N, C-alpha and C positions, 0 to 999 in steps of 0.2 A: 464715571465713578468719582465721587467727591467725598470729602470729609469736612465736617464743620465742628467747631468747638462751641459748646453752650454753657454759659455760666449758671450758677445757682439762681440768679435773679432772672433768668430767662433770656439774657442778652446773647446774641449770636455774632461771632466774628466772621470775617470773610472766609468763605470755604476754600479748601485746597483741592484742586481738580487733579486727579491721577490719570484718568482716561477721558479724552475729550470727544472721541467718536461716539455718536449716538448708538445705543444698544450693543456696543462692543464688549462691555464688561458685564459679568453676571456672577451670582453666587459668591459674594465676598464673605470672608470669614475673618473676623477681627478680634484681637486680644490686646491687653496691655502688657508691656514688658518694661518694668521699672518705670521711668518717667515717659517712656515712648509708647506709641501705639503701632502695632504691626498688623498688616492686613494681607491676605492672600485671596486672589480672585481668578476667575476664568476669563481669558481673552484670546481670541484666535486659536482655539483648540489646545491651549496649554495654560498652566497656572503661572501667575505672576506674583511678585512680592514687592512690598514697600514698607519702609519704616519711617514713621513721622514723629517729630519731637512734640513736646507739650506746647511749643509755640506755633504749632501747625506748619512746620518747615520740614521738607524732605531730608532724611538722614541717609537712607539707602533706597535705591530703586527710583522709579518702578523698573523692574527687570524680570524677564522670564526665568522660571525655575527649570533647569535642565532635567530631563528624564521624566517630565510630567505631561507630555503631550499625548493626545489620544482622542478617540471618539467619545463624546459625552463626558469629558473630564470635568471634575468638580471637587473642590476642597471639602473635606468632611470635618476634620478636627485639627487644630493647631495647638500644640502643647509646648510650653517653654521647657528647656533642659539647662544644664549647667553651662553649656557652651553654644547654645543656639535653640533649635526647635525640632520637634518630631511632628511630621505632617502625615495625616491619613487622607487619602484621596481616592476617588473612584474613577475608573475608566471602563466604560461599557461592560458590565457584568463582572467586574473584579474590583476588590478593595485592596489598595496598596499602601505601603509605608515607606517613607523616605526621611532622612535626617538633613537638616539645614544648618548652616553657620548663622551667626548673629546677623549677617548682612543678607541672608536669604539664599545664598548660593548652596547648591546641593553638596553634601559631604559624603553621600553614599549612593549606591544604585537603588532604585525602587525595588522593594520586596513585595511579592504577592502575599496578602494576608488571607484572603478568602475569595472563593467564587460565589458571587451573590445572585447569579441568574438574572431574572428580570427585576429583582428588587433594586431600589435606588441606593447605591453605595454612599452617596453624599449625606445620608441621614445617620451615618455611623458616629459614635462618640468615643472619646478617649480621655483618660485622666492618669496622672502619674501615680505609681504605686509606692513611691518613697524609697525604693531600693534600686532605682535605675531602670525599672520596667514601666510598662504602660498597660493599664486596663482598657480593654476595647470591647464595645458592644455594637452589633450590627444585625441587620435583617437579611435573610437569604431565602430564595425560593423562586417560584415560577409564576406564570400568569394565573394559576389556580389558587395561589396562596403562598405565605411565607412564614418562617419561624424566626425567633430572636435568639442570637448566640452571644456568648461571652468568652473572652480569651485574654490571657496575659501575654504581652509581647516583651521580649528582652530589648535592650537598648539598640540592637542591630535589626530588630524586626522579626527575629525568629520566635517561634511559639514556645512558651514555657510548658504548656500542656495543650492537648487537642481542644479545639473550640467545643464548648458545651452548650447545648440547647437549654435555654432557661424558660421558654414559653411552652405552652401546650403545643403538641404537634398539629400542624394544619390539616384540615380535612373536615368533611361534613359541614361545610359552611364556615368553619373557624379558620381565621388567619391572624397572624401577629406581625406588628411592625411599628415603624416610627413616622410614617408619612414621607413627604417628598422634599422637605426643607432641612438644611443643617440646623441642629438645635442641641442643647445640652441634655442628653437623656441619661447620663451616667454621673453619679455623685459619690464621692468618698465620704463615708460617715464613720468616724473612728477608724477601726482597722478593717472595715467592710466597705463594699461597694453596693450601691442601690441603683437599680435600672428601672426607668419608667417607660412603659410601652403600651400600646393598645391591642386588644384582642377582639 
């Protein structure tokens, strides 16, 4: 896993290597945080964290995130908070929520958000609500099909209301979802949230 800084004129600086072993890192999820860049990725069955400065120098990490190990673990969404980050991640059939300090250390136990069945939890998305909560959308279902759901989580990962299905119910050849790669499927537009998915 490496990071490179590219200037507007296309010039590229020397890359910063975070993981040297071939094929050891996967599913990186990267966001900006002030002048720094923060990334979370899967390595050796758990999630890892690193903070990199604008000069492409390590500020924090790389270090494992406690409480995130498991089968088929993968980061889904990383959202900045006032004192760190909220992280959505998937572990075989379950979508989970955990809070992190600014240096990537876990500040809470992981909370189960939803059972997603055979759907890929890593395609879930999250966005801040502006009042301390997080809007979350994810797909859940089995081998025959899946539905798309929406829920608001409080700052501790508890549900503000029960998850609501926003897609058509699967069946008769119809299924809804996001695919198998982390992406931004959820956007805040004014006071509302828009979700893009395929059926």
